[in-house]
Structure formats: structure tokens, C-alpha cells
N, CA, C and O atoms as a Tripos MOL2 file, in Angstrom:
@<TRIPOS>MOLECULE
protein
  204   203    51     0     0
PROTEIN
NO_CHARGES

@<TRIPOS>ATOM
      1 N          -4.6450  -11.9180    1.4200 N.3       1 MET1
      2 CA         -5.7950  -11.7550    1.9630 C.3       1 MET1
      3 C          -6.8590  -12.7160    1.5060 C.2       1 MET1
      4 O          -7.8500  -12.6760    2.2340 O.2       1 MET1
      5 N          -6.9460  -13.6730    0.3870 N.am      2 SER2
      6 CA         -7.8510  -14.3880   -0.0730 C.3       2 SER2
      7 C          -7.8880  -15.6500    1.0530 C.2       2 SER2
      8 O          -8.9500  -16.1870    1.3660 O.2       2 SER2
      9 N          -6.5540  -16.0580    1.6290 N.am      3 ARG3
     10 CA         -6.7980  -17.0420    2.5520 C.3       3 ARG3
     11 C          -7.2480  -16.5710    3.9530 C.2       3 ARG3
     12 O          -7.7730  -17.3650    4.7330 O.2       3 ARG3
     13 N          -7.0310  -15.2280    4.2760 N.am      4 ASP4
     14 CA         -7.5270  -14.8820    5.6840 C.3       4 ASP4
     15 C          -8.0360  -13.2440    5.3340 C.2       4 ASP4
     16 O          -7.2520  -12.2950    5.3810 O.2       4 ASP4
     17 N          -9.1920  -13.1430    5.0530 N.am      5 PRO5
     18 CA         -9.7570  -11.8460    4.6890 C.3       5 PRO5
     19 C          -9.7200  -10.9610    5.7310 C.2       5 PRO5
     20 O         -10.0010   -9.8060    5.4120 O.2       5 PRO5
     21 N          -9.4170  -11.1840    7.0540 N.am      6 ALA6
     22 CA         -9.3060  -10.3500    8.1390 C.3       6 ALA6
     23 C          -8.0350   -9.6550    8.0580 C.2       6 ALA6
     24 O          -7.9790   -8.5660    8.6280 O.2       6 ALA6
     25 N          -6.9570  -10.1020    7.4280 N.am      7 ALA7
     26 CA         -5.6070   -9.7120    7.2970 C.3       7 ALA7
     27 C          -5.5100   -8.2910    6.6890 C.2       7 ALA7
     28 O          -4.6830   -7.4940    7.1330 O.2       7 ALA7
     29 N          -6.3800   -7.9540    5.6350 N.am      8 GLY8
     30 CA         -6.4790   -6.8010    5.0060 C.3       8 GLY8
     31 C          -7.2460   -5.4760    5.5220 C.2       8 GLY8
     32 O          -7.2520   -4.3610    5.0010 O.2       8 GLY8
     33 N          -8.0020   -5.9930    6.8950 N.am      9 GLY9
     34 CA         -8.7370   -5.0190    7.4170 C.3       9 GLY9
     35 C          -8.2490   -3.7970    7.9820 C.2       9 GLY9
     36 O          -8.8740   -2.7510    7.8060 O.2       9 GLY9
     37 N          -7.0280   -3.8420    8.7450 N.am     10 PRO10
     38 CA         -6.5260   -2.6160    8.9780 C.3      10 PRO10
     39 C          -6.2570   -1.5410    8.0820 C.2      10 PRO10
     40 O          -6.2390   -0.3340    8.3230 O.2      10 PRO10
     41 N          -6.0270   -2.2170    6.8970 N.am     11 TYR11
     42 CA         -5.3630   -1.2490    5.7780 C.3      11 TYR11
     43 C          -6.4580   -1.0440    4.8180 C.2      11 TYR11
     44 O          -6.1360   -0.4480    3.7900 O.2      11 TYR11
     45 N          -7.8190   -1.4530    4.9460 N.am     12 ARG12
     46 CA         -8.7950   -1.2910    3.9790 C.3      12 ARG12
     47 C          -8.6360   -1.9810    2.7400 C.2      12 ARG12
     48 O          -9.1690   -1.5470    1.7190 O.2      12 ARG12
     49 N          -7.8410   -3.1810    2.7480 N.am     13 VAL13
     50 CA         -7.6570   -3.7380    1.3400 C.3      13 VAL13
     51 C          -8.8740   -4.6800    1.0860 C.2      13 VAL13
     52 O          -9.3010   -5.4770    1.9210 O.2      13 VAL13
     53 N          -9.3760   -4.4990   -0.1480 N.am     14 ARG14
     54 CA        -10.5770   -4.9610   -0.5680 C.3      14 ARG14
     55 C         -10.0690   -5.7170   -1.8740 C.2      14 ARG14
     56 O         -10.8770   -6.5830   -2.2080 O.2      14 ARG14
     57 N          -9.0430   -5.6390   -2.6430 N.am     15 ALA15
     58 CA         -8.7950   -6.5010   -3.7490 C.3      15 ALA15
     59 C          -7.4050   -6.9530   -3.5990 C.2      15 ALA15
     60 O          -6.7240   -6.5310   -2.6640 O.2      15 ALA15
     61 N          -6.9480   -7.7690   -4.4420 N.am     16 THR16
     62 CA         -5.6940   -8.0760   -4.5970 C.3      16 THR16
     63 C          -5.3090   -8.2340   -6.0210 C.2      16 THR16
     64 O          -6.0270   -8.8540   -6.8050 O.2      16 THR16
     65 N          -4.2210   -7.6990   -6.3580 N.am     17 PRO17
     66 CA         -2.9430   -7.3290   -5.5030 C.3      17 PRO17
     67 C          -3.3650   -5.9560   -5.2620 C.2      17 PRO17
     68 O          -3.9750   -5.3480   -6.1410 O.2      17 PRO17
     69 N          -3.0710   -5.3850   -4.0680 N.am     18 THR18
     70 CA         -2.9560   -4.3100   -3.3870 C.3      18 THR18
     71 C          -1.5230   -3.9660   -2.6760 C.2      18 THR18
     72 O          -0.9220   -4.7740   -1.9680 O.2      18 THR18
     73 N          -1.0690   -2.6450   -2.9730 N.am     19 VAL19
     74 CA          0.1890   -2.2860   -2.3940 C.3      19 VAL19
     75 C           0.0330   -1.0160   -1.4100 C.2      19 VAL19
     76 O          -0.3100    0.1170   -1.7490 O.2      19 VAL19
     77 N           0.3750   -1.4800   -0.0630 N.am     20 VAL20
     78 CA         -0.1050   -0.3730    0.6940 C.3      20 VAL20
     79 C           1.3530    0.1680    1.2680 C.2      20 VAL20
     80 O           2.1570   -0.6110    1.7820 O.2      20 VAL20
     81 N           1.5650    1.3500    1.1490 N.am     21 VAL21
     82 CA          2.9720    2.0950    1.4910 C.3      21 VAL21
     83 C           2.9240    2.6810    2.8300 C.2      21 VAL21
     84 O           2.1280    3.6160    2.9210 O.2      21 VAL21
     85 N           3.4320    2.4410    3.6700 N.am     22 LEU22
     86 CA          3.6080    2.9320    5.0090 C.3      22 LEU22
     87 C           4.8250    3.9690    5.2050 C.2      22 LEU22
     88 O           5.8490    3.8940    4.5260 O.2      22 LEU22
     89 N           4.6230    4.9090    6.1600 N.am     23 ASP23
     90 CA          5.8950    5.5800    6.4490 C.3      23 ASP23
     91 C           6.4760    5.1110    7.4860 C.2      23 ASP23
     92 O           5.9760    4.0940    7.9650 O.2      23 ASP23
     93 N           7.7310    5.7110    8.1680 N.am     24 ARG24
     94 CA          8.3360    5.1510    9.0400 C.3      24 ARG24
     95 C           7.5050    4.8980   10.5250 C.2      24 ARG24
     96 O           7.7110    3.9620   11.2970 O.2      24 ARG24
     97 N           6.5760    5.9280   10.6840 N.am     25 GLY25
     98 CA          5.5940    5.5280   11.8990 C.3      25 GLY25
     99 C           4.5880    4.5630   11.5690 C.2      25 GLY25
    100 O           3.7750    4.3130   12.4580 O.2      25 GLY25
    101 N           4.4830    3.9910   10.5110 N.am     26 GLY26
    102 CA          3.4540    3.0530   10.2410 C.3      26 GLY26
    103 C           2.1240    3.5800    9.7480 C.2      26 GLY26
    104 O           1.1440    2.8540    9.5860 O.2      26 GLY26
    105 N           2.1410    4.9250    9.5100 N.am     27 GLU27
    106 CA          0.8330    5.4410    8.7100 C.3      27 GLU27
    107 C           0.8050    5.1050    7.3560 C.2      27 GLU27
    108 O           1.8420    5.0320    6.6980 O.2      27 GLU27
    109 N          -0.2820    4.9000    6.8980 N.am     28 VAL28
    110 CA         -0.5700    4.8210    5.3150 C.3      28 VAL28
    111 C          -0.3260    5.9750    4.6250 C.2      28 VAL28
    112 O          -1.0120    6.9870    4.7650 O.2      28 VAL28
    113 N           0.8310    5.8630    3.7140 N.am     29 VAL29
    114 CA          0.8400    7.1940    2.9890 C.3      29 VAL29
    115 C           0.2940    6.9960    1.4860 C.2      29 VAL29
    116 O           0.0220    7.9780    0.7960 O.2      29 VAL29
    117 N           0.1730    5.9030    1.0940 N.am     30 GLU30
    118 CA         -0.3020    5.5390   -0.3570 C.3      30 GLU30
    119 C          -0.8200    4.2570   -0.3760 C.2      30 GLU30
    120 O          -0.2600    3.4520    0.3680 O.2      30 GLU30
    121 N          -2.0150    3.7550   -1.2300 N.am     31 THR31
    122 CA         -2.6780    2.5490   -1.4380 C.3      31 THR31
    123 C          -2.7610    2.4400   -2.8080 C.2      31 THR31
    124 O          -3.4340    3.2770   -3.4090 O.2      31 THR31
    125 N          -2.1060    1.4130   -3.5140 N.am     32 LEU32
    126 CA         -2.2440    1.2850   -4.6590 C.3      32 LEU32
    127 C          -2.6420    0.0370   -5.2060 C.2      32 LEU32
    128 O          -1.8530   -0.9080   -5.1810 O.2      32 LEU32
    129 N          -3.9150   -0.0870   -5.7570 N.am     33 VAL33
    130 CA         -4.7470   -1.0380   -6.0900 C.3      33 VAL33
    131 C          -4.2790   -1.5790   -7.5170 C.2      33 VAL33
    132 O          -4.1920   -0.7800   -8.4490 O.2      33 VAL33
    133 N          -3.9710   -2.9600   -7.6990 N.am     34 GLY34
    134 CA         -3.6400   -3.6020   -8.7690 C.3      34 GLY34
    135 C          -2.2500   -3.4800   -8.7210 C.2      34 GLY34
    136 O          -1.6980   -3.0010   -7.7310 O.2      34 GLY34
    137 N          -1.5300   -3.9350   -9.8620 N.am     35 ILE35
    138 CA         -0.1570   -3.8930  -10.0760 C.3      35 ILE35
    139 C           0.2780   -2.5780  -10.4460 C.2      35 ILE35
    140 O          -0.0740   -2.1520  -11.5460 O.2      35 ILE35
    141 N           1.1280   -1.7330   -9.5510 N.am     36 PRO36
    142 CA          1.5000   -0.4090   -9.8910 C.3      36 PRO36
    143 C           2.5680   -0.5060  -10.9300 C.2      36 PRO36
    144 O           3.2420   -1.5070  -11.1740 O.2      36 PRO36
    145 N           2.6350    0.6380  -11.4990 N.am     37 ASP37
    146 CA          3.7090    0.7970  -12.3850 C.3      37 ASP37
    147 C           5.0910    1.3430  -11.6920 C.2      37 ASP37
    148 O           5.0600    1.8500  -10.5710 O.2      37 ASP37
    149 N           6.0810    1.2300  -12.3020 N.am     38 ARG38
    150 CA          7.1030    1.7780  -11.5860 C.3      38 ARG38
    151 C           7.2190    3.1810  -11.1810 C.2      38 ARG38
    152 O           7.6320    3.4970  -10.0650 O.2      38 ARG38
    153 N           6.8620    4.0210  -12.0680 N.am     39 GLU39
    154 CA          6.9020    5.4680  -11.6670 C.3      39 GLU39
    155 C           5.8960    5.6460  -10.2500 C.2      39 GLU39
    156 O           6.3290    6.2780   -9.2860 O.2      39 GLU39
    157 N           4.6660    5.0880  -10.2340 N.am     40 SER40
    158 CA          3.7370    5.2350   -9.3530 C.3      40 SER40
    159 C           4.3090    4.7150   -7.9190 C.2      40 SER40
    160 O           4.2860    5.4390   -6.9240 O.2      40 SER40
    161 N           4.7600    3.5520   -7.9130 N.am     41 LEU41
    162 CA          5.4090    2.8440   -6.8450 C.3      41 LEU41
    163 C           6.6340    3.7390   -6.2540 C.2      41 LEU41
    164 O           6.8220    3.7770   -5.0380 O.2      41 LEU41
    165 N           7.5080    4.5030   -7.2190 N.am     42 ARG42
    166 CA          8.4740    5.1480   -6.7640 C.3      42 ARG42
    167 C           8.1900    6.1540   -6.1590 C.2      42 ARG42
    168 O           8.8670    6.3500   -5.1500 O.2      42 ARG42
    169 N           7.1200    7.1760   -6.4930 N.am     43 ARG43
    170 CA          6.6830    7.9930   -6.1420 C.3      43 ARG43
    171 C           6.0190    7.8180   -4.5310 C.2      43 ARG43
    172 O           6.2330    8.5630   -3.5750 O.2      43 ARG43
    173 N           5.2970    6.7940   -4.5640 N.am     44 ALA44
    174 CA          4.6820    6.7250   -3.1930 C.3      44 ALA44
    175 C           5.9420    6.1760   -2.3500 C.2      44 ALA44
    176 O           5.8560    6.5710   -1.1880 O.2      44 ALA44
    177 N           6.8850    5.5240   -2.5390 N.am     45 ILE45
    178 CA          8.0540    5.3100   -1.7910 C.3      45 ILE45
    179 C           8.8480    6.6250   -1.3050 C.2      45 ILE45
    180 O           9.1380    6.7830   -0.1190 O.2      45 ILE45
    181 N           9.1960    7.6050   -2.3600 N.am     46 GLN46
    182 CA          9.4980    8.7690   -2.0590 C.3      46 GLN46
    183 C           8.8270    9.6960   -1.1610 C.2      46 GLN46
    184 O           9.4320   10.4860   -0.4370 O.2      46 GLN46
    185 N           7.5130    9.5780   -1.2290 N.am     47 LYS47
    186 CA          6.3580   10.1220   -0.3020 C.3      47 LYS47
    187 C           6.5730    9.8390    1.0850 C.2      47 LYS47
    188 O           6.7050   10.6460    2.0060 O.2      47 LYS47
    189 N           6.5940    8.4070    1.1200 N.am     48 ALA48
    190 CA          6.7600    7.9330    2.5040 C.3      48 ALA48
    191 C           8.1060    8.0160    3.2190 C.2      48 ALA48
    192 O           8.2870    7.8370    4.4230 O.2      48 ALA48
    193 N           8.9850    8.3020    2.3330 N.am     49 ALA49
    194 CA         10.4160    8.5350    3.0730 C.3      49 ALA49
    195 C          10.6350   10.2780    3.2000 C.2      49 ALA49
    196 O          11.7610   10.7130    3.4400 O.2      49 ALA49
    197 N           9.7500   10.9810    3.0630 N.am     50 GLY50
    198 CA          9.5970   12.1580    3.3960 C.3      50 GLY50
    199 C          10.0920   13.1880    2.2670 C.2      50 GLY50
    200 O          10.2950   14.3690    2.5500 O.2      50 GLY50
    201 N          10.2810   12.6630    0.9410 N.am     51 GLY51
    202 CA         11.0050   13.4830    0.0040 C.3      51 GLY51
    203 C          10.1010   13.1960   -1.2280 C.2      51 GLY51
    204 O          10.3550   13.7150   -2.3150 O.2      51 GLY51
@<TRIPOS>BOND
     1     1     2 1
     2     2     3 1
     3     3     4 2
     4     3     5 am
     5     5     6 1
     6     6     7 1
     7     7     8 2
     8     7     9 am
     9     9    10 1
    10    10    11 1
    11    11    12 2
    12    11    13 am
    13    13    14 1
    14    14    15 1
    15    15    16 2
    16    15    17 am
    17    17    18 1
    18    18    19 1
    19    19    20 2
    20    19    21 am
    21    21    22 1
    22    22    23 1
    23    23    24 2
    24    23    25 am
    25    25    26 1
    26    26    27 1
    27    27    28 2
    28    27    29 am
    29    29    30 1
    30    30    31 1
    31    31    32 2
    32    31    33 am
    33    33    34 1
    34    34    35 1
    35    35    36 2
    36    35    37 am
    37    37    38 1
    38    38    39 1
    39    39    40 2
    40    39    41 am
    41    41    42 1
    42    42    43 1
    43    43    44 2
    44    43    45 am
    45    45    46 1
    46    46    47 1
    47    47    48 2
    48    47    49 am
    49    49    50 1
    50    50    51 1
    51    51    52 2
    52    51    53 am
    53    53    54 1
    54    54    55 1
    55    55    56 2
    56    55    57 am
    57    57    58 1
    58    58    59 1
    59    59    60 2
    60    59    61 am
    61    61    62 1
    62    62    63 1
    63    63    64 2
    64    63    65 am
    65    65    66 1
    66    66    67 1
    67    67    68 2
    68    67    69 am
    69    69    70 1
    70    70    71 1
    71    71    72 2
    72    71    73 am
    73    73    74 1
    74    74    75 1
    75    75    76 2
    76    75    77 am
    77    77    78 1
    78    78    79 1
    79    79    80 2
    80    79    81 am
    81    81    82 1
    82    82    83 1
    83    83    84 2
    84    83    85 am
    85    85    86 1
    86    86    87 1
    87    87    88 2
    88    87    89 am
    89    89    90 1
    90    90    91 1
    91    91    92 2
    92    91    93 am
    93    93    94 1
    94    94    95 1
    95    95    96 2
    96    95    97 am
    97    97    98 1
    98    98    99 1
    99    99   100 2
   100    99   101 am
   101   101   102 1
   102   102   103 1
   103   103   104 2
   104   103   105 am
   105   105   106 1
   106   106   107 1
   107   107   108 2
   108   107   109 am
   109   109   110 1
   110   110   111 1
   111   111   112 2
   112   111   113 am
   113   113   114 1
   114   114   115 1
   115   115   116 2
   116   115   117 am
   117   117   118 1
   118   118   119 1
   119   119   120 2
   120   119   121 am
   121   121   122 1
   122   122   123 1
   123   123   124 2
   124   123   125 am
   125   125   126 1
   126   126   127 1
   127   127   128 2
   128   127   129 am
   129   129   130 1
   130   130   131 1
   131   131   132 2
   132   131   133 am
   133   133   134 1
   134   134   135 1
   135   135   136 2
   136   135   137 am
   137   137   138 1
   138   138   139 1
   139   139   140 2
   140   139   141 am
   141   141   142 1
   142   142   143 1
   143   143   144 2
   144   143   145 am
   145   145   146 1
   146   146   147 1
   147   147   148 2
   148   147   149 am
   149   149   150 1
   150   150   151 1
   151   151   152 2
   152   151   153 am
   153   153   154 1
   154   154   155 1
   155   155   156 2
   156   155   157 am
   157   157   158 1
   158   158   159 1
   159   159   160 2
   160   159   161 am
   161   161   162 1
   162   162   163 1
   163   163   164 2
   164   163   165 am
   165   165   166 1
   166   166   167 1
   167   167   168 2
   168   167   169 am
   169   169   170 1
   170   170   171 1
   171   171   172 2
   172   171   173 am
   173   173   174 1
   174   174   175 1
   175   175   176 2
   176   175   177 am
   177   177   178 1
   178   178   179 1
   179   179   180 2
   180   179   181 am
   181   181   182 1
   182   182   183 1
   183   183   184 2
   184   183   185 am
   185   185   186 1
   186   186   187 1
   187   187   188 2
   188   187   189 am
   189   189   190 1
   190   190   191 1
   191   191   192 2
   192   191   193 am
   193   193   194 1
   194   194   195 1
   195   195   196 2
   196   195   197 am
   197   197   198 1
   198   198   199 1
   199   199   200 2
   200   199   201 am
   201   201   202 1
   202   202   203 1
   203   203   204 2
@<TRIPOS>SUBSTRUCTURE
     1 MET1         2 RESIDUE 1 A MET
     2 SER2         6 RESIDUE 1 A SER
     3 ARG3        10 RESIDUE 1 A ARG
     4 ASP4        14 RESIDUE 1 A ASP
     5 PRO5        18 RESIDUE 1 A PRO
     6 ALA6        22 RESIDUE 1 A ALA
     7 ALA7        26 RESIDUE 1 A ALA
     8 GLY8        30 RESIDUE 1 A GLY
     9 GLY9        34 RESIDUE 1 A GLY
    10 PRO10       38 RESIDUE 1 A PRO
    11 TYR11       42 RESIDUE 1 A TYR
    12 ARG12       46 RESIDUE 1 A ARG
    13 VAL13       50 RESIDUE 1 A VAL
    14 ARG14       54 RESIDUE 1 A ARG
    15 ALA15       58 RESIDUE 1 A ALA
    16 THR16       62 RESIDUE 1 A THR
    17 PRO17       66 RESIDUE 1 A PRO
    18 THR18       70 RESIDUE 1 A THR
    19 VAL19       74 RESIDUE 1 A VAL
    20 VAL20       78 RESIDUE 1 A VAL
    21 VAL21       82 RESIDUE 1 A VAL
    22 LEU22       86 RESIDUE 1 A LEU
    23 ASP23       90 RESIDUE 1 A ASP
    24 ARG24       94 RESIDUE 1 A ARG
    25 GLY25       98 RESIDUE 1 A GLY
    26 GLY26      102 RESIDUE 1 A GLY
    27 GLU27      106 RESIDUE 1 A GLU
    28 VAL28      110 RESIDUE 1 A VAL
    29 VAL29      114 RESIDUE 1 A VAL
    30 GLU30      118 RESIDUE 1 A GLU
    31 THR31      122 RESIDUE 1 A THR
    32 LEU32      126 RESIDUE 1 A LEU
    33 VAL33      130 RESIDUE 1 A VAL
    34 GLY34      134 RESIDUE 1 A GLY
    35 ILE35      138 RESIDUE 1 A ILE
    36 PRO36      142 RESIDUE 1 A PRO
    37 ASP37      146 RESIDUE 1 A ASP
    38 ARG38      150 RESIDUE 1 A ARG
    39 GLU39      154 RESIDUE 1 A GLU
    40 SER40      158 RESIDUE 1 A SER
    41 LEU41      162 RESIDUE 1 A LEU
    42 ARG42      166 RESIDUE 1 A ARG
    43 ARG43      170 RESIDUE 1 A ARG
    44 ALA44      174 RESIDUE 1 A ALA
    45 ILE45      178 RESIDUE 1 A ILE
    46 GLN46      182 RESIDUE 1 A GLN
    47 LYS47      186 RESIDUE 1 A LYS
    48 ALA48      190 RESIDUE 1 A ALA
    49 ALA49      194 RESIDUE 1 A ALA
    50 GLY50      198 RESIDUE 1 A GLY
    51 GLY51      202 RESIDUE 1 A GLY
């Protein structure tokens, strides 16, 4: 994003690092600002997977 500020626009990324977790349809399920801990990332991925 720092090299191309427009790249984060569709996902409303305002800071780096930011992890955007998408479902299979490309919809944003979770946005994690900063470096996520393992458990937060695991929960976001499970949510995106439908479980």
C-alpha cells in the first residue's frame, strides 16, 4: 500500500500491516489491523470457510 495507496482502496486499508480475510465469494469477512495473533487469524479464517 505504501508504494501504491490506491491498492488498499477497495478494502478500506488505511494502515499497514492489515490482513483482509475474504470468503470464497470475495466478500470481506474480517479485517485485522496490525499483526494478528494466531488465534485471531485462525478464527477469521474459520469464519470465512463457513465454520
